[in-house]
N, C-alpha and C positions, 0 to 999 in steps of 0.2 A: 220173145223173140224181138231183135232190132231189124231195123232196113238202113242201112247204108247211103247213104247221099255225099256226093264230091262236086264241091264249087273251084273254079280257077277265077282269077283275076290278075290283071298285071297292069304297070306303071310307067311312065318312064320319068324321070327324075334328073332335073336339069343340077346336078351333083357328083363328084367323083366316088368312083366305087369305094374307096377308101373311109369315106365317111358314110355314104349309104351304110355298107357293111356293119362299121363300127356303132351306128343307130342302133341296129336293127339285133347284131348281135348279142346286145345289153338288154339280155330277155325282160327285165326287172322293170325297164322303161315302158313297155310295150302298152300299158294301161293309158300312156298320153295320147297315142292314138288309135287303141283298139276300143270300138266303142263299148263293145260287149265284155270287155275283158276288166274284172274291177281289181285282181292283182295276181302277180307271179312271183315265188319267191325260187330264186335257185337256193339248192341246198348245200350248203356249206363242205359236208362230208362227201357229197359226189356229187361235183359242179357238173354232171352230166343230165343229171337230174332236178327238174323246178315242177313246185307245185304251184297249179291256177286254178283259178276262181273265175269263173263266168257267172253275172248277174242280168239279166233283164228281162223285161215283163212279168215281174214278179217271181221268174224259177231261177232259181241258183242250183251250180251244179259246180263240181272240182274235178279234179284227176293230178294225179302224179304221171307227168311227161319223160320220157326217154330221148335223148339226143341219139340217133343209130348213126347220123353222116354228117361230117360238118369237115366241109373245104373252104376255106378261107377266100371270100371275094367269089364265092361260086355256092354254096349250096348249107343249108340248115336242114336235114330232115328229121324228124321225131314222131313219136309215137305213145299214146298213153300208156301206162303201164298196170294202171289200175282208175277208178273212176268214170267220168264220162269217156266210154271208147269214142278215140279219135285218132287222126295221124296225118301226115302233111309233109310240106317241104315249102322253102322259102328259096326261092334261085335267084340268084344277082346275074345280070350280063353287065358287062365294061362296055361302053361306048365310046371310051376315049374323052377327048373334048365337047362329045356330044353327052356326056352323063351318063345314065345308069337306069338299067331296065329292072324293078321290081316284079317277080311275078310269084305271087303267091297260090297253091292249091292246098287244099282244106276235104276232109273226107270226116264222116262222122257218125254215126249211129244214134238213129232216133228211137227214145225208147217204145216199146210198143206200145204204152197207155200215149203218148202224143201222138202218135202215125194215126190212132185211131181218133183222135179229136180233132186234130188239126190237117188238112190238105197239105201233102209231100209236097204238091206244087206250090204252095203259098210258102210255105216254110224253105223251101228251096228261093222263090225270089226274092225274099226276105234278107236271107242270107249272102244272098250274092249282092244286092244293093247297099249290105251293110259293110262287107268286104271293099267293093270298089271306094267305100266312103272313107273306110279305115286304110285302103293305099293312099286316097287323096290327102288327108290327113298326114298320112307319114312324110307324103312329097312336101308339105307345107312344113312341116317339121323341121325336115331334113334342107329344105331352103332356109330356112330360120338360121341352123345350125351353121350353116354353108357363111351367110352373111355373118356371124360370131366370130368364126376364123380369120 
């Protein structure tokens, strides 16, 4: 039996929506700003599927994820189809000359044994602070890319 937890974080990025979208939609680049994501591999024969590997604190999980909804410059929505149960969406908001807003929502199932070992509130705080830090690293990454353009 698993318990589902959901978290949302967002950040403003002083970069145009085209740049922000292009960086984030290149899934294999995510380990550059997502601390716990060790690797992402988009499957060549099915580009809506990708293999993810998470590694943190001695734990390793992997899953196959399917993109359910993709609207350019607006949303990438996914769910796992095997491995670690998770789902979520990354939303993009164009603020014109003010830049972009990136909003990440993630839901995941904690395996029963972890829920018994760790307090879910502690896990939630750790995940939320990590997501916020990931978005801050993404903002920095996007600003560096903007300077290189």
